[in-house]
C-alpha positions as CSV (number, residue, x, y, z in Angstrom):
1,M,-5.3,-44.4,26.1
2,N,-7.4,-41.4,26.3
3,L,-7.7,-38.9,23.6
4,I,-5.7,-36.1,25.7
5,T,-2.7,-38.5,26.2
6,V,-2.6,-39.4,22.5
7,M,-2.5,-35.6,21.8
8,L,0.0,-34.8,24.3
9,V,2.4,-37.6,23.0
10,V,1.9,-36.5,19.4
11,L,2.5,-32.9,20.1
12,L,5.8,-33.8,22.2
13,L,7.1,-36.1,19.1
14,L,6.5,-33.4,16.6
15,F,8.0,-31.0,19.1
16,A,11.0,-33.1,19.2
17,G,11.3,-33.8,15.5
18,F,11.3,-29.9,14.9
19,L,14.2,-29.6,17.2
20,A,15.9,-32.5,15.5
21,G,15.5,-30.9,12.2
22,S,16.7,-27.8,13.8
23,E,20.0,-29.7,14.9
24,A,20.6,-30.7,11.3
25,A,20.0,-27.3,9.6
26,I,22.3,-25.5,11.9
27,N,25.0,-28.1,11.4
28,S,24.4,-27.8,7.5
29,V,24.0,-24.0,7.0
30,S,27.5,-21.9,6.8
31,R,28.0,-18.2,7.8
32,V,28.3,-17.3,4.4
33,Y,24.6,-18.2,4.0
34,V,23.7,-15.5,6.4
35,E,25.0,-12.9,3.8
36,E,22.6,-14.3,1.1
37,L,19.6,-14.1,3.2
38,K,17.1,-12.0,1.5
39,K,14.7,-11.9,4.8
40,S,14.2,-9.2,7.1
41,S,17.2,-8.1,9.2
42,R,15.7,-9.5,12.1
43,S,15.8,-12.8,11.0
44,V,19.3,-12.5,9.5
45,N,20.2,-11.3,13.2
46,W,18.5,-14.7,14.7
47,V,20.5,-16.9,12.6
48,R,24.2,-14.8,12.9
49,K,23.6,-15.3,16.7
50,V,23.0,-18.9,16.3
51,L,25.9,-19.7,14.1
52,S,28.2,-17.3,16.1
53,E,28.1,-19.8,19.0
54,P,26.7,-23.0,17.3
55,A,27.6,-25.3,20.2
56,R,25.9,-23.4,22.9
57,Y,22.5,-23.6,21.0
58,L,23.1,-27.1,19.9
59,N,23.3,-28.3,23.5
60,V,20.0,-26.7,24.4
61,L,18.3,-28.4,21.4
62,L,19.6,-31.8,22.3
63,F,18.5,-31.2,26.1
64,V,15.0,-30.3,25.2
65,R,14.5,-33.0,22.6
66,K,15.6,-35.6,24.8
67,A,13.3,-34.3,27.4
68,S,10.4,-34.2,24.9
69,E,11.3,-37.8,23.9
70,L,11.3,-39.1,27.5
71,T,8.3,-37.4,28.8
72,A,6.3,-38.8,25.8
73,T,7.5,-42.3,26.7
74,V,6.4,-41.8,30.3
75,F,3.0,-40.8,29.1
76,V,2.7,-43.8,27.0
77,A,3.9,-46.2,29.5
78,Q,1.5,-44.9,32.0
79,A,-1.4,-45.1,29.6
80,L,-0.8,-48.7,29.1
81,I,0.1,-49.9,32.4
82,G,-3.4,-48.6,33.3
83,E,-5.0,-50.5,30.2
84,I,-2.8,-53.7,30.5
85,D,-2.6,-56.1,33.4
86,S,0.8,-57.2,32.9
87,L,3.2,-54.7,34.1
88,N,6.3,-56.2,32.0
89,W,4.4,-56.4,28.8
90,A,2.7,-52.8,29.2
91,L,6.4,-51.5,29.8
92,A,7.7,-53.7,26.8
93,I,5.0,-52.4,24.3
94,S,5.5,-48.7,25.6
95,V,9.4,-49.1,24.9
96,F,8.8,-50.8,21.2
97,T,6.3,-48.2,20.3
98,M,8.0,-45.2,21.1
99,L,11.4,-46.7,20.1
100,T,9.9,-47.1,16.7
101,L,8.0,-43.6,16.6
102,S,11.2,-41.8,18.0
103,Y,13.0,-43.5,15.1
104,V,10.8,-42.3,12.4
105,V,9.1,-39.5,13.3
106,V,12.4,-37.6,15.3
107,G,15.5,-39.5,14.0
108,V,14.8,-39.9,10.2
109,G,12.4,-37.6,9.0
110,P,13.2,-34.5,10.4
111,R,17.1,-34.9,10.3
112,T,16.8,-35.7,6.4
113,L,14.4,-32.5,5.9
114,G,16.7,-30.5,8.2
115,K,19.8,-30.9,5.7
116,Q,17.6,-30.9,2.3
117,R,16.0,-27.5,3.3
118,A,18.2,-26.2,5.6
119,G,17.8,-22.6,4.1
120,S,13.9,-22.6,4.9
121,W,14.4,-24.5,8.2
122,I,17.2,-22.1,9.7
123,V,15.2,-19.3,10.5
124,P,12.5,-20.9,12.9
125,A,15.4,-23.4,14.2
126,S,17.3,-20.2,15.1
127,I,14.5,-18.5,16.8
128,A,13.5,-21.7,18.9
129,A,17.4,-22.1,19.8
130,V,17.7,-18.4,20.8
131,L,14.5,-18.4,23.2
132,L,15.2,-22.0,24.7
133,S,18.9,-20.8,25.4
134,K,17.6,-17.7,27.2
135,V,15.4,-20.3,29.6
136,L,17.1,-23.3,29.7
137,G,21.1,-22.4,28.9
138,P,21.9,-22.6,32.8
139,I,20.7,-25.7,33.1
140,T,22.6,-27.2,30.0
141,A,25.9,-25.3,31.0
142,L,25.7,-26.9,34.5
143,L,24.9,-30.7,33.2
144,I,27.9,-30.1,31.0
145,A,30.1,-29.1,33.9
146,I,29.1,-32.4,35.8
147,G,29.6,-34.3,32.8
148,N,32.9,-33.3,32.4
149,A,33.6,-33.6,35.8
150,I,32.9,-37.2,36.1
151,T,34.6,-38.1,32.7
152,P,38.1,-39.1,32.9
153,G,40.6,-36.9,31.0
154,K,40.0,-33.2,29.7
155,G,36.5,-32.4,29.1
156,F,34.7,-30.0,26.4
157,K,34.0,-26.7,27.7
158,S,31.1,-26.1,25.2
159,G,30.0,-29.6,25.3
160,P,31.0,-32.5,23.1
161,F,28.8,-31.8,20.3
162,A,30.7,-29.4,18.2
163,N,34.3,-30.3,18.2
164,E,37.0,-30.7,15.5
165,A,36.1,-34.7,15.1
166,E,32.2,-33.6,14.0
167,L,33.7,-31.0,11.5
168,R,36.2,-33.7,10.0
169,D,33.4,-35.9,9.9
170,L,31.2,-32.8,7.9
171,V,34.2,-32.8,5.6
172,D,34.5,-36.4,4.8
173,Q,30.4,-36.4,4.2
174,A,30.5,-33.6,1.6
175,R,33.5,-35.2,-0.4
176,E,31.2,-38.6,-0.4
177,R,28.4,-36.5,-1.7
178,G,30.5,-34.7,-4.2
179,L,30.7,-31.2,-2.8
180,V,34.2,-31.4,-2.0
181,E,37.2,-32.5,-4.3
182,E,39.3,-35.1,-3.2
183,T,42.4,-32.8,-3.5
184,E,40.4,-29.9,-1.2
185,H,39.4,-32.8,1.1
186,E,43.0,-33.7,1.6
187,M,44.1,-30.1,2.0
188,I,41.2,-29.6,4.5
189,H,42.4,-32.5,6.7
190,S,46.2,-31.4,6.3
191,V,45.3,-28.3,8.0
192,F,44.0,-30.2,10.8
193,E,47.2,-32.1,11.0
194,L,49.2,-29.2,10.7
195,G,48.7,-28.7,14.6
196,D,50.2,-31.8,15.5
197,T,53.0,-31.9,13.3
198,L,56.4,-30.7,14.4
199,V,58.8,-28.8,12.8
200,R,61.4,-31.9,12.6
201,E,59.0,-33.6,10.2
202,L,59.1,-31.0,7.7
203,M,62.5,-29.5,7.7
204,V,65.3,-29.9,5.4
205,P,68.0,-32.1,7.6
206,R,71.3,-30.9,8.3
207,T,73.0,-33.5,6.0
208,E,70.9,-31.9,2.9
209,M,71.8,-28.2,4.1
210,V,73.6,-26.0,1.4
211,W,75.7,-23.3,3.4
212,I,78.8,-21.3,3.0
213,E,81.3,-20.0,5.2
214,G,81.3,-16.4,6.4
215,S,85.0,-16.2,5.3
216,K,83.9,-16.4,1.6
217,N,84.1,-13.5,-0.5
218,L,81.0,-12.3,-2.1
219,R,81.8,-13.6,-5.6
220,Q,82.1,-17.2,-4.1
221,G,78.8,-16.3,-2.3
222,L,77.2,-15.4,-5.6
223,S,78.5,-18.2,-7.5
224,L,77.2,-20.8,-4.6
225,A,73.8,-19.2,-4.8
226,L,73.6,-19.2,-8.7
227,R,74.9,-22.8,-8.8
228,S,72.5,-24.1,-6.3
229,G,69.5,-22.3,-7.1
230,F,68.9,-20.8,-3.5
231,T,68.1,-17.1,-3.0
232,R,68.9,-17.4,1.0
233,I,71.7,-19.4,2.4
234,P,72.8,-19.7,5.9
235,V,76.6,-18.4,7.0
236,I,78.2,-20.4,9.5
237,G,81.5,-19.4,11.6
238,E,83.5,-22.3,13.0
239,G,81.1,-25.0,12.2
240,L,77.7,-25.9,10.9
241,D,76.5,-25.8,14.6
242,N,77.6,-22.1,14.6
243,I,75.3,-20.3,12.2
244,I,76.1,-16.5,12.4
245,G,73.4,-15.5,10.0
246,I,71.6,-15.7,6.5
247,A,73.2,-14.4,3.2
248,Y,70.4,-13.0,1.0
249,V,71.4,-13.4,-2.8
250,K,69.8,-10.0,-3.5
251,D,71.8,-8.3,-0.7
252,L,75.2,-9.8,-2.1
253,A,74.2,-8.8,-5.7
254,K,73.0,-5.1,-4.8
255,R,76.7,-4.6,-3.4
256,V,78.5,-6.0,-6.1
257,H,76.5,-3.7,-8.5
258,E,77.1,-0.7,-6.3
259,Y,80.9,-1.2,-5.8
260,R,82.5,-4.0,-8.4
261,E,85.8,-4.1,-6.3
262,S,83.5,-5.8,-3.3
263,E,83.2,-9.0,-5.1
264,T,86.8,-9.8,-4.1
265,Q,87.5,-7.4,-1.4
266,E,84.5,-7.8,1.2
267,L,83.4,-11.1,2.8
268,V,79.9,-12.7,3.0
269,S,80.0,-12.3,6.7
270,S,79.9,-8.7,6.4
271,H,76.5,-8.7,4.7
272,I,74.2,-11.3,6.7
273,R,71.2,-10.7,8.2
274,P,70.0,-12.2,11.4
275,A,69.0,-15.9,11.8
276,T,65.7,-16.9,13.2
277,F,66.3,-20.3,15.5
278,V,63.6,-22.6,16.5
279,P,63.2,-25.7,18.3
280,E,62.6,-28.9,16.3
281,T,59.8,-29.6,18.6
282,K,57.5,-26.5,17.7
283,T,54.3,-27.2,16.1
284,A,54.3,-26.3,12.1
285,A,51.0,-24.2,12.5
286,D,52.6,-22.2,15.4
287,L,55.8,-21.7,13.5
288,L,53.6,-20.5,10.2
289,K,52.0,-18.0,12.6
290,E,55.2,-16.9,13.6
291,M,56.6,-16.3,10.1
292,Q,53.8,-14.8,8.8
293,R,53.4,-12.4,11.4
294,D,57.4,-11.4,11.4
295,Q,57.8,-11.9,7.8
296,I,60.5,-14.4,8.0
297,H,60.8,-16.9,5.2
298,L,63.7,-19.5,6.5
299,A,64.2,-20.5,10.1
300,I,67.3,-22.6,11.4
301,V,66.0,-25.5,13.4
302,I,67.8,-26.5,16.5
303,D,67.8,-29.9,18.3
304,E,67.6,-30.2,22.2
305,Y,71.4,-29.9,22.7
306,G,71.6,-26.4,20.9
307,G,72.8,-28.2,17.6
308,T,72.2,-27.3,14.1
309,A,69.4,-29.9,13.2
310,G,68.3,-28.5,10.0
311,L,66.3,-25.8,8.6
312,I,62.7,-25.0,7.4
313,T,61.1,-22.7,4.9
314,I,57.6,-21.0,4.8
315,E,57.1,-23.2,1.5
316,D,57.9,-26.4,3.5
317,I,54.8,-25.6,5.7
318,I,52.8,-24.8,2.9
319,E,53.7,-27.9,0.9
320,E,52.4,-29.9,3.9
321,I,49.0,-28.5,3.2
322,V,48.7,-28.0,-0.7
323,G,51.0,-31.0,-1.8
324,E,54.5,-31.1,-3.3
325,I,55.1,-27.6,-5.2
326,A,56.9,-28.7,-8.4
327,D,58.3,-26.3,-11.3
328,E,58.4,-26.4,-15.1
329,Y,61.6,-28.1,-15.1
330,D,60.7,-31.2,-12.8
331,D,60.1,-33.5,-15.6
332,D,60.5,-37.2,-15.5
333,V,64.4,-38.3,-15.4
334,E,65.5,-41.8,-16.9
335,E,67.4,-43.9,-14.6
336,I,70.1,-43.8,-17.4
337,E,70.6,-42.5,-20.8
338,W,74.0,-43.4,-22.8
339,L,74.7,-40.1,-24.8
340,T,77.9,-41.7,-26.0
341,P,77.8,-45.8,-26.2
342,S,80.4,-47.0,-23.2
343,L,81.8,-43.3,-22.6
344,K,79.0,-40.9,-21.5
345,A,75.9,-41.0,-20.2
346,R,73.0,-39.3,-18.0
347,A,71.6,-40.9,-14.9
348,S,69.0,-40.0,-12.3
349,A,70.8,-38.9,-9.0
350,R,68.5,-41.3,-7.0
351,L,69.8,-44.3,-9.0
352,H,71.0,-47.1,-6.9
353,L,74.9,-47.1,-6.7
354,E,74.9,-50.7,-7.3
355,D,72.9,-50.6,-9.9
356,L,75.4,-47.7,-11.5
357,A,78.1,-50.0,-10.9
358,D,76.3,-52.8,-13.1
359,H,75.7,-50.3,-15.6
360,L,79.3,-49.4,-16.1
361,E,80.7,-52.8,-15.4
362,F,82.8,-52.1,-12.4
363,E,82.6,-53.9,-8.5
364,L,82.1,-51.5,-5.7
365,D,84.3,-52.2,-2.6
366,E,83.0,-52.5,1.0
367,E,83.9,-48.7,1.8
368,E,81.8,-47.5,-1.5
369,R,78.7,-49.3,-0.4
370,E,78.6,-48.3,3.4
371,D,76.3,-45.7,4.7
372,V,75.0,-44.6,1.0
373,D,72.5,-46.0,-1.4
374,T,72.2,-43.5,-4.4
375,I,74.6,-41.8,-6.6
376,G,73.5,-38.4,-4.9
377,G,74.1,-40.0,-1.6
378,Y,77.4,-41.0,-2.6
379,M,78.6,-37.6,-3.9
380,A,77.6,-35.8,-0.5
381,K,79.5,-38.7,1.3
382,K,82.7,-38.2,-0.7
383,L,82.3,-34.2,-0.8
384,G,81.5,-33.7,2.9
385,R,78.3,-31.5,1.9
386,V,75.4,-31.3,-0.4
387,P,76.2,-31.6,-4.1
388,I,75.2,-28.6,-6.2
389,P,75.5,-28.0,-10.0
390,G,79.1,-28.6,-11.1
391,S,80.2,-30.7,-8.1
392,E,82.2,-33.8,-9.3
393,I,83.8,-36.7,-7.9
394,V,85.5,-39.7,-9.3
395,L,84.4,-43.2,-9.1
396,H,86.9,-45.9,-10.4
397,D,87.5,-44.8,-14.0
398,W,84.4,-42.6,-14.1
399,K,83.8,-39.0,-13.6
400,I,80.4,-38.1,-11.9
401,V,79.4,-34.9,-12.4
402,A,75.9,-33.0,-10.8
403,E,74.0,-31.6,-13.4
404,R,70.8,-29.4,-12.8
405,P,68.6,-29.5,-9.9
406,I,65.1,-30.2,-9.5
407,G,62.1,-29.4,-7.1
408,R,61.6,-26.6,-4.9
409,R,64.3,-27.8,-2.4
410,H,66.9,-27.4,-5.6
411,R,68.1,-31.3,-4.9
412,I,70.3,-32.5,-7.6
413,G,68.3,-34.6,-10.2
414,T,70.6,-35.7,-12.6
415,V,74.1,-36.3,-13.1
416,L,76.8,-36.7,-16.1
417,V,78.7,-40.0,-16.0
418,E,82.2,-39.8,-18.1
419,R,84.7,-42.5,-18.5
420,I,88.2,-41.2,-17.9
421,T,90.6,-41.9,-21.0
422,K,93.9,-40.9,-21.8
423,N,92.6,-39.0,-24.6
424,N,90.6,-36.9,-22.1
425,P,93.0,-35.9,-19.4
426,N,90.8,-33.5,-17.9
427,S,88.3,-35.9,-16.9
428,G,88.3,-35.1,-13.6
429,E,91.5,-35.9,-11.3
430,S,90.1,-34.1,-8.2
431,E,86.7,-34.0,-6.1
432,N,85.6,-30.3,-5.6
433,G,82.4,-28.7,-4.2
């Protein structure tokens, strides 16, 4: 192998290594870094241009790097074929030699330096990427188009080298290196998944909705709002599938403040705002954009038949990203706590109905066990609507009263259970909501 061939191979491998390091540097530097560059404005412009369209320039760098490595391999193979009698041995030695050199000189070393010293590497990398793109950009675009044409399924217009999967992988790497905390890592992935999450997966289902009839007066509307803790309540007409609008507590309170007699003389249906309806198959990401654009906080979710499937708030979508939002009242609730032995207790609304029966020493019949598991579920079944603070039912010789709500959705957290005795005739002879 003559000196000229050796020099050409070395130069090609060094150039390929530089391009590999450039790819690593471009992938490692964020746009925020551009604002921190203290170099000339021309250098900043080179970097800004590359980072504005990274896929385009990475494709060119990959193409030129592959061409350099293959050309160097051809030179080595040609030189060895002239010096070794056996063609097979010559090819085998050239492949092994170039595989080793490419892995070390192109694959490992430059990529490591490109990531470690991305700040000093990014400017020459950007200059090379822009210049090569002007000459070879059309060729790479044509090759990508051909690759997409022969690849099953939908291809990538900009090539498969800078997509969501790679971005997710970068986030995973950042977490592994301690650059991103676990909570931040989960939040970023939740943002990606929001585009694939349907509204029906996040909504408050129909069975858990708090609503009010339009025929109720303002006093009843304000009472329901205060007891349930909700500031926006759907208003129904003939049934839950006929939602005529949304009642805002501030509208009702303002009207009552201005005209005291209105709380008994005027109906909730006279003070409602239009409801927004969305299909349950809409993506959460699209709905979030619409809610932000139109300044909507609550939307009614409808199913494929036009019926009410549930409701969704902007907080429901945000919780999908940041996790459950608790308030200062959301403390741990014991399953059951006796306030007066054998007479009065406080129990979690999530306590299993059969466990409650064991504590209170009575037997549930088949009808009481049917379709429900928890105390809260049984109360909703008996009342025909979601229990709110003050709702009460009677189960055997015990009165069960819904206590305070917990969480952003104001679900009942605890109930008071009190034995009905002759000395306490007002212990609950009726059920109300």
